[in-house]
N, CA, C and O atoms as a Maestro MAE file, in Angstrom:
{
 s_m_m2io_version
 :::
 2.0.0
}

f_m_ct {
 s_m_title
 :::
 protein
 m_atom[232] {
  # First column is atom index #
  i_m_mmod_type
  r_m_x_coord
  r_m_y_coord
  r_m_z_coord
  i_m_residue_number
  s_m_chain_name
  s_m_pdb_residue_name
  s_m_pdb_atom_name
  i_m_atomic_number
  :::
  1 25 111.969 -23.971 104.597 1 A "UNK " " N  " 7
  2 3 112.454 -22.811 104.736 1 A "UNK " " CA " 6
  3 2 111.196 -22.137 105.763 1 A "UNK " " C  " 6
  4 15 110.064 -21.729 105.501 1 A "UNK " " O  " 8
  5 25 112.119 -22.252 107.280 2 A "UNK " " N  " 7
  6 3 111.556 -21.682 107.851 2 A "UNK " " CA " 6
  7 2 111.965 -20.315 107.891 2 A "UNK " " C  " 6
  8 15 112.905 -19.912 107.207 2 A "UNK " " O  " 8
  9 25 111.090 -19.336 108.913 3 A "UNK " " N  " 7
  10 3 111.356 -17.771 109.432 3 A "UNK " " CA " 6
  11 2 111.192 -18.668 110.974 3 A "UNK " " C  " 6
  12 15 110.796 -19.789 111.292 3 A "UNK " " O  " 8
  13 25 111.644 -17.679 111.558 4 A "UNK " " N  " 7
  14 3 111.387 -17.464 113.630 4 A "UNK " " CA " 6
  15 2 112.018 -16.598 114.107 4 A "UNK " " C  " 6
  16 15 113.199 -16.397 113.821 4 A "UNK " " O  " 8
  17 25 111.240 -15.808 115.062 5 A "UNK " " N  " 7
  18 3 112.092 -13.988 115.677 5 A "UNK " " CA " 6
  19 2 110.978 -13.287 114.654 5 A "UNK " " C  " 6
  20 15 111.173 -12.074 114.585 5 A "UNK " " O  " 8
  21 25 109.944 -13.713 113.905 6 A "UNK " " N  " 7
  22 3 108.986 -12.784 113.506 6 A "UNK " " CA " 6
  23 2 108.064 -11.470 114.607 6 A "UNK " " C  " 6
  24 15 107.898 -10.251 114.661 6 A "UNK " " O  " 8
  25 25 107.782 -12.378 115.135 7 A "UNK " " N  " 7
  26 3 106.933 -11.753 116.442 7 A "UNK " " CA " 6
  27 2 108.141 -10.336 117.478 7 A "UNK " " C  " 6
  28 15 107.746 -9.670 118.435 7 A "UNK " " O  " 8
  29 25 108.889 -10.305 117.149 8 A "UNK " " N  " 7
  30 3 110.212 -9.650 118.125 8 A "UNK " " CA " 6
  31 2 110.690 -9.197 116.881 8 A "UNK " " C  " 6
  32 15 111.844 -9.554 117.116 8 A "UNK " " O  " 8
  33 25 110.768 -8.716 115.767 9 A "UNK " " N  " 7
  34 3 111.729 -7.694 114.543 9 A "UNK " " CA " 6
  35 2 110.021 -6.946 114.199 9 A "UNK " " C  " 6
  36 15 110.095 -5.817 113.712 9 A "UNK " " O  " 8
  37 25 108.825 -7.399 114.379 10 A "UNK " " N  " 7
  38 3 108.103 -6.858 113.610 10 A "UNK " " CA " 6
  39 2 107.483 -5.934 114.782 10 A "UNK " " C  " 6
  40 15 107.581 -6.156 115.989 10 A "UNK " " O  " 8
  41 25 106.512 -4.338 113.870 11 A "UNK " " N  " 7
  42 3 106.246 -3.638 115.253 11 A "UNK " " CA " 6
  43 2 105.738 -2.277 114.349 11 A "UNK " " C  " 6
  44 15 106.020 -2.419 113.159 11 A "UNK " " O  " 8
  45 25 104.963 -0.826 114.701 12 A "UNK " " N  " 7
  46 3 104.354 0.014 114.172 12 A "UNK " " CA " 6
  47 2 105.629 0.357 113.762 12 A "UNK " " C  " 6
  48 15 106.678 0.486 114.393 12 A "UNK " " O  " 8
  49 25 105.216 0.542 112.014 13 A "UNK " " N  " 7
  50 3 105.454 0.749 111.006 13 A "UNK " " CA " 6
  51 2 106.729 -0.093 110.286 13 A "UNK " " C  " 6
  52 15 107.646 0.671 109.984 13 A "UNK " " O  " 8
  53 25 106.882 -0.960 110.080 14 A "UNK " " N  " 7
  54 3 107.428 -1.665 109.683 14 A "UNK " " CA " 6
  55 2 106.483 -2.874 109.260 14 A "UNK " " C  " 6
  56 15 105.389 -3.234 109.693 14 A "UNK " " O  " 8
  57 25 107.427 -3.437 108.111 15 A "UNK " " N  " 7
  58 3 106.685 -4.662 106.772 15 A "UNK " " CA " 6
  59 2 107.758 -5.270 106.684 15 A "UNK " " C  " 6
  60 15 108.871 -4.787 106.473 15 A "UNK " " O  " 8
  61 25 107.381 -6.689 106.891 16 A "UNK " " N  " 7
  62 3 107.948 -7.853 106.386 16 A "UNK " " CA " 6
  63 2 107.121 -8.649 105.137 16 A "UNK " " C  " 6
  64 15 105.919 -8.894 105.036 16 A "UNK " " O  " 8
  65 25 108.054 -8.899 104.384 17 A "UNK " " N  " 7
  66 3 107.323 -9.415 103.076 17 A "UNK " " CA " 6
  67 2 108.051 -10.463 102.804 17 A "UNK " " C  " 6
  68 15 109.220 -10.184 102.540 17 A "UNK " " O  " 8
  69 25 107.766 -11.617 102.774 18 A "UNK " " N  " 7
  70 3 108.671 -12.787 102.494 18 A "UNK " " CA " 6
  71 2 108.146 -13.480 101.106 18 A "UNK " " C  " 6
  72 15 106.970 -13.648 100.784 18 A "UNK " " O  " 8
  73 25 108.928 -13.721 100.611 19 A "UNK " " N  " 7
  74 3 108.229 -14.293 99.366 19 A "UNK " " CA " 6
  75 2 107.931 -15.563 98.924 19 A "UNK " " C  " 6
  76 15 107.102 -15.780 98.041 19 A "UNK " " O  " 8
  77 25 108.658 -16.536 99.576 20 A "UNK " " N  " 7
  78 3 107.408 -17.816 99.719 20 A "UNK " " CA " 6
  79 2 108.484 -18.858 98.935 20 A "UNK " " C  " 6
  80 15 108.189 -20.053 98.947 20 A "UNK " " O  " 8
  81 25 109.716 -18.437 98.258 21 A "UNK " " N  " 7
  82 3 110.791 -19.267 97.671 21 A "UNK " " CA " 6
  83 2 110.540 -20.737 98.184 21 A "UNK " " C  " 6
  84 15 110.057 -20.643 99.313 21 A "UNK " " O  " 8
  85 25 110.694 -22.256 97.757 22 A "UNK " " N  " 7
  86 3 111.191 -22.783 98.331 22 A "UNK " " CA " 6
  87 2 112.485 -23.020 98.917 22 A "UNK " " C  " 6
  88 15 112.723 -23.315 100.088 22 A "UNK " " O  " 8
  89 25 113.171 -22.881 98.111 23 A "UNK " " N  " 7
  90 3 115.032 -22.585 98.380 23 A "UNK " " CA " 6
  91 2 115.688 -21.673 97.449 23 A "UNK " " C  " 6
  92 15 115.170 -21.162 96.456 23 A "UNK " " O  " 8
  93 25 117.090 -21.496 97.949 24 A "UNK " " N  " 7
  94 3 117.887 -19.762 97.276 24 A "UNK " " CA " 6
  95 2 118.759 -20.741 96.735 24 A "UNK " " C  " 6
  96 15 119.158 -21.883 96.964 24 A "UNK " " O  " 8
  97 25 118.890 -19.789 95.898 25 A "UNK " " N  " 7
  98 3 119.911 -20.068 94.789 25 A "UNK " " CA " 6
  99 2 120.592 -19.074 94.716 25 A "UNK " " C  " 6
  100 15 120.114 -18.071 94.184 25 A "UNK " " O  " 8
  101 25 122.378 -19.067 95.415 26 A "UNK " " N  " 7
  102 3 123.120 -18.140 95.684 26 A "UNK " " CA " 6
  103 2 122.896 -17.165 96.880 26 A "UNK " " C  " 6
  104 15 122.791 -17.547 98.045 26 A "UNK " " O  " 8
  105 25 122.832 -15.828 96.458 27 A "UNK " " N  " 7
  106 3 122.115 -15.210 97.072 27 A "UNK " " CA " 6
  107 2 121.174 -14.299 97.152 27 A "UNK " " C  " 6
  108 15 121.132 -13.273 97.831 27 A "UNK " " O  " 8
  109 25 120.231 -14.860 96.227 28 A "UNK " " N  " 7
  110 3 119.143 -13.949 95.950 28 A "UNK " " CA " 6
  111 2 117.898 -13.384 96.991 28 A "UNK " " C  " 6
  112 15 117.309 -14.460 97.095 28 A "UNK " " O  " 8
  113 25 117.475 -12.887 97.434 29 A "UNK " " N  " 7
  114 3 117.058 -12.577 98.557 29 A "UNK " " CA " 6
  115 2 115.205 -13.016 98.688 29 A "UNK " " C  " 6
  116 15 114.203 -12.729 98.034 29 A "UNK " " O  " 8
  117 25 115.477 -13.788 99.823 30 A "UNK " " N  " 7
  118 3 114.011 -14.589 100.476 30 A "UNK " " CA " 6
  119 2 113.108 -13.652 100.632 30 A "UNK " " C  " 6
  120 15 112.320 -13.961 99.738 30 A "UNK " " O  " 8
  121 25 112.504 -12.371 101.334 31 A "UNK " " N  " 7
  122 3 112.174 -10.946 101.102 31 A "UNK " " CA " 6
  123 2 112.381 -9.717 100.894 31 A "UNK " " C  " 6
  124 15 113.139 -9.538 99.940 31 A "UNK " " O  " 8
  125 25 111.824 -8.280 101.664 32 A "UNK " " N  " 7
  126 3 112.252 -7.519 102.166 32 A "UNK " " CA " 6
  127 2 111.685 -6.921 102.953 32 A "UNK " " C  " 6
  128 15 110.464 -7.056 103.032 32 A "UNK " " O  " 8
  129 25 112.337 -6.101 103.760 33 A "UNK " " N  " 7
  130 3 111.768 -5.331 105.697 33 A "UNK " " CA " 6
  131 2 111.080 -4.028 105.069 33 A "UNK " " C  " 6
  132 15 111.905 -3.400 104.405 33 A "UNK " " O  " 8
  133 25 109.912 -3.484 105.082 34 A "UNK " " N  " 7
  134 3 109.954 -1.655 105.487 34 A "UNK " " CA " 6
  135 2 109.554 -1.065 106.491 34 A "UNK " " C  " 6
  136 15 108.764 -1.391 107.377 34 A "UNK " " O  " 8
  137 25 110.362 0.161 106.240 35 A "UNK " " N  " 7
  138 3 109.827 0.381 107.724 35 A "UNK " " CA " 6
  139 2 109.399 1.977 107.338 35 A "UNK " " C  " 6
  140 15 109.650 2.284 106.173 35 A "UNK " " O  " 8
  141 25 108.835 2.936 108.108 36 A "UNK " " N  " 7
  142 3 108.547 4.156 108.641 36 A "UNK " " CA " 6
  143 2 109.271 4.797 109.597 36 A "UNK " " C  " 6
  144 15 109.744 4.252 110.594 36 A "UNK " " O  " 8
  145 25 109.351 5.780 109.351 37 A "UNK " " N  " 7
  146 3 110.583 6.909 110.631 37 A "UNK " " CA " 6
  147 2 110.864 8.027 110.316 37 A "UNK " " C  " 6
  148 15 111.149 8.361 109.165 37 A "UNK " " O  " 8
  149 25 110.811 9.064 111.674 38 A "UNK " " N  " 7
  150 3 111.239 10.674 111.142 38 A "UNK " " CA " 6
  151 2 112.385 11.114 110.414 38 A "UNK " " C  " 6
  152 15 112.610 12.322 110.483 38 A "UNK " " O  " 8
  153 25 113.208 10.376 109.693 39 A "UNK " " N  " 7
  154 3 113.987 10.422 108.749 39 A "UNK " " CA " 6
  155 2 114.627 8.881 107.898 39 A "UNK " " C  " 6
  156 15 114.860 7.816 108.470 39 A "UNK " " O  " 8
  157 25 114.798 9.156 106.468 40 A "UNK " " N  " 7
  158 3 115.395 8.477 106.507 40 A "UNK " " CA " 6
  159 2 116.470 7.261 106.713 40 A "UNK " " C  " 6
  160 15 116.620 6.107 106.312 40 A "UNK " " O  " 8
  161 25 117.079 8.120 107.506 41 A "UNK " " N  " 7
  162 3 118.210 6.770 108.552 41 A "UNK " " CA " 6
  163 2 117.470 6.628 109.556 41 A "UNK " " C  " 6
  164 15 117.881 5.475 109.421 41 A "UNK " " O  " 8
  165 25 116.897 6.619 110.301 42 A "UNK " " N  " 7
  166 3 115.451 6.090 110.998 42 A "UNK " " CA " 6
  167 2 114.931 4.790 110.009 42 A "UNK " " C  " 6
  168 15 115.038 3.607 110.333 42 A "UNK " " O  " 8
  169 25 114.503 5.154 109.076 43 A "UNK " " N  " 7
  170 3 113.578 4.586 108.714 43 A "UNK " " CA " 6
  171 2 114.574 3.268 107.904 43 A "UNK " " C  " 6
  172 15 114.028 2.165 107.856 43 A "UNK " " O  " 8
  173 25 115.954 3.394 107.308 44 A "UNK " " N  " 7
  174 3 117.050 2.620 107.033 44 A "UNK " " CA " 6
  175 2 116.814 2.047 108.243 44 A "UNK " " C  " 6
  176 15 115.889 1.246 108.384 44 A "UNK " " O  " 8
  177 25 117.603 2.387 109.213 45 A "UNK " " N  " 7
  178 3 117.916 1.581 110.725 45 A "UNK " " CA " 6
  179 2 116.865 0.748 111.126 45 A "UNK " " C  " 6
  180 15 117.384 -0.036 111.920 45 A "UNK " " O  " 8
  181 25 116.268 0.614 111.071 46 A "UNK " " N  " 7
  182 3 114.648 -0.137 110.809 46 A "UNK " " CA " 6
  183 2 114.655 -0.857 110.295 46 A "UNK " " C  " 6
  184 15 114.391 -1.894 110.903 46 A "UNK " " O  " 8
  185 25 114.948 -1.001 108.753 47 A "UNK " " N  " 7
  186 3 114.420 -1.739 108.221 47 A "UNK " " CA " 6
  187 2 115.354 -2.622 108.265 47 A "UNK " " C  " 6
  188 15 114.872 -3.741 108.439 47 A "UNK " " O  " 8
  189 25 116.988 -2.617 108.147 48 A "UNK " " N  " 7
  190 3 118.297 -3.481 108.275 48 A "UNK " " CA " 6
  191 2 118.037 -4.622 109.935 48 A "UNK " " C  " 6
  192 15 118.252 -5.793 110.248 48 A "UNK " " O  " 8
  193 25 117.402 -3.239 110.663 49 A "UNK " " N  " 7
  194 3 116.998 -4.196 112.267 49 A "UNK " " CA " 6
  195 2 115.656 -5.233 111.768 49 A "UNK " " C  " 6
  196 15 114.753 -5.958 112.186 49 A "UNK " " O  " 8
  197 25 115.820 -5.092 111.459 50 A "UNK " " N  " 7
  198 3 114.165 -5.977 111.071 50 A "UNK " " CA " 6
  199 2 114.697 -7.478 110.163 50 A "UNK " " C  " 6
  200 15 114.623 -8.646 110.544 50 A "UNK " " O  " 8
  201 25 115.063 -7.105 109.275 51 A "UNK " " N  " 7
  202 3 115.963 -7.535 107.922 51 A "UNK " " CA " 6
  203 2 116.615 -9.005 108.635 51 A "UNK " " C  " 6
  204 15 116.414 -10.204 108.440 51 A "UNK " " O  " 8
  205 25 117.628 -8.094 109.692 52 A "UNK " " N  " 7
  206 3 119.002 -8.988 110.510 52 A "UNK " " CA " 6
  207 2 118.676 -9.529 111.566 52 A "UNK " " C  " 6
  208 15 119.407 -10.335 112.141 52 A "UNK " " O  " 8
  209 25 117.045 -9.024 112.164 53 A "UNK " " N  " 7
  210 3 116.580 -9.963 113.206 53 A "UNK " " CA " 6
  211 2 115.404 -11.607 112.889 53 A "UNK " " C  " 6
  212 15 114.873 -12.505 113.541 53 A "UNK " " O  " 8
  213 25 115.501 -11.258 111.834 54 A "UNK " " N  " 7
  214 3 114.906 -12.656 111.261 54 A "UNK " " CA " 6
  215 2 115.639 -13.900 110.864 54 A "UNK " " C  " 6
  216 15 116.556 -14.020 110.051 54 A "UNK " " O  " 8
  217 25 114.983 -14.897 111.680 55 A "UNK " " N  " 7
  218 3 115.947 -15.701 111.486 55 A "UNK " " CA " 6
  219 2 115.794 -17.762 109.720 55 A "UNK " " C  " 6
  220 15 114.951 -18.654 109.631 55 A "UNK " " O  " 8
  221 25 116.761 -17.543 109.084 56 A "UNK " " N  " 7
  222 3 115.808 -18.065 108.214 56 A "UNK " " CA " 6
  223 2 116.563 -19.882 109.084 56 A "UNK " " C  " 6
  224 15 117.295 -19.872 110.074 56 A "UNK " " O  " 8
  225 25 116.083 -21.228 108.325 57 A "UNK " " N  " 7
  226 3 116.616 -22.355 108.626 57 A "UNK " " CA " 6
  227 2 115.496 -23.138 107.639 57 A "UNK " " C  " 6
  228 15 114.386 -23.021 107.119 57 A "UNK " " O  " 8
  229 25 116.590 -23.973 107.781 58 A "UNK " " N  " 7
  230 3 115.571 -25.546 106.589 58 A "UNK " " CA " 6
  231 2 116.123 -24.959 104.906 58 A "UNK " " C  " 6
  232 15 115.773 -25.567 103.894 58 A "UNK " " O  " 8
  :::
 }
 m_bond[231] {
  # First column is bond index #
  i_m_from
  i_m_to
  i_m_order
  :::
  1 1 2 1
  2 2 3 1
  3 3 4 2
  4 3 5 1
  5 5 6 1
  6 6 7 1
  7 7 8 2
  8 7 9 1
  9 9 10 1
  10 10 11 1
  11 11 12 2
  12 11 13 1
  13 13 14 1
  14 14 15 1
  15 15 16 2
  16 15 17 1
  17 17 18 1
  18 18 19 1
  19 19 20 2
  20 19 21 1
  21 21 22 1
  22 22 23 1
  23 23 24 2
  24 23 25 1
  25 25 26 1
  26 26 27 1
  27 27 28 2
  28 27 29 1
  29 29 30 1
  30 30 31 1
  31 31 32 2
  32 31 33 1
  33 33 34 1
  34 34 35 1
  35 35 36 2
  36 35 37 1
  37 37 38 1
  38 38 39 1
  39 39 40 2
  40 39 41 1
  41 41 42 1
  42 42 43 1
  43 43 44 2
  44 43 45 1
  45 45 46 1
  46 46 47 1
  47 47 48 2
  48 47 49 1
  49 49 50 1
  50 50 51 1
  51 51 52 2
  52 51 53 1
  53 53 54 1
  54 54 55 1
  55 55 56 2
  56 55 57 1
  57 57 58 1
  58 58 59 1
  59 59 60 2
  60 59 61 1
  61 61 62 1
  62 62 63 1
  63 63 64 2
  64 63 65 1
  65 65 66 1
  66 66 67 1
  67 67 68 2
  68 67 69 1
  69 69 70 1
  70 70 71 1
  71 71 72 2
  72 71 73 1
  73 73 74 1
  74 74 75 1
  75 75 76 2
  76 75 77 1
  77 77 78 1
  78 78 79 1
  79 79 80 2
  80 79 81 1
  81 81 82 1
  82 82 83 1
  83 83 84 2
  84 83 85 1
  85 85 86 1
  86 86 87 1
  87 87 88 2
  88 87 89 1
  89 89 90 1
  90 90 91 1
  91 91 92 2
  92 91 93 1
  93 93 94 1
  94 94 95 1
  95 95 96 2
  96 95 97 1
  97 97 98 1
  98 98 99 1
  99 99 100 2
  100 99 101 1
  101 101 102 1
  102 102 103 1
  103 103 104 2
  104 103 105 1
  105 105 106 1
  106 106 107 1
  107 107 108 2
  108 107 109 1
  109 109 110 1
  110 110 111 1
  111 111 112 2
  112 111 113 1
  113 113 114 1
  114 114 115 1
  115 115 116 2
  116 115 117 1
  117 117 118 1
  118 118 119 1
  119 119 120 2
  120 119 121 1
  121 121 122 1
  122 122 123 1
  123 123 124 2
  124 123 125 1
  125 125 126 1
  126 126 127 1
  127 127 128 2
  128 127 129 1
  129 129 130 1
  130 130 131 1
  131 131 132 2
  132 131 133 1
  133 133 134 1
  134 134 135 1
  135 135 136 2
  136 135 137 1
  137 137 138 1
  138 138 139 1
  139 139 140 2
  140 139 141 1
  141 141 142 1
  142 142 143 1
  143 143 144 2
  144 143 145 1
  145 145 146 1
  146 146 147 1
  147 147 148 2
  148 147 149 1
  149 149 150 1
  150 150 151 1
  151 151 152 2
  152 151 153 1
  153 153 154 1
  154 154 155 1
  155 155 156 2
  156 155 157 1
  157 157 158 1
  158 158 159 1
  159 159 160 2
  160 159 161 1
  161 161 162 1
  162 162 163 1
  163 163 164 2
  164 163 165 1
  165 165 166 1
  166 166 167 1
  167 167 168 2
  168 167 169 1
  169 169 170 1
  170 170 171 1
  171 171 172 2
  172 171 173 1
  173 173 174 1
  174 174 175 1
  175 175 176 2
  176 175 177 1
  177 177 178 1
  178 178 179 1
  179 179 180 2
  180 179 181 1
  181 181 182 1
  182 182 183 1
  183 183 184 2
  184 183 185 1
  185 185 186 1
  186 186 187 1
  187 187 188 2
  188 187 189 1
  189 189 190 1
  190 190 191 1
  191 191 192 2
  192 191 193 1
  193 193 194 1
  194 194 195 1
  195 195 196 2
  196 195 197 1
  197 197 198 1
  198 198 199 1
  199 199 200 2
  200 199 201 1
  201 201 202 1
  202 202 203 1
  203 203 204 2
  204 203 205 1
  205 205 206 1
  206 206 207 1
  207 207 208 2
  208 207 209 1
  209 209 210 1
  210 210 211 1
  211 211 212 2
  212 211 213 1
  213 213 214 1
  214 214 215 1
  215 215 216 2
  216 215 217 1
  217 217 218 1
  218 218 219 1
  219 219 220 2
  220 219 221 1
  221 221 222 1
  222 222 223 1
  223 223 224 2
  224 223 225 1
  225 225 226 1
  226 226 227 1
  227 227 228 2
  228 227 229 1
  229 229 230 1
  230 230 231 1
  231 231 232 2
  :::
 }
}
């Protein structure tokens, strides 16, 4: 499994924690995106943008 676009999606107040699983079975998570913001809504938006911006292949 390869992850791309990481340099684009990461920034201040963002963390991406990838679980290092060799493959995916079903719809299991490959990682989580964590974000801070001035409000909960802003943090959620930033985390979703980070997670959806990661490209997974392999």
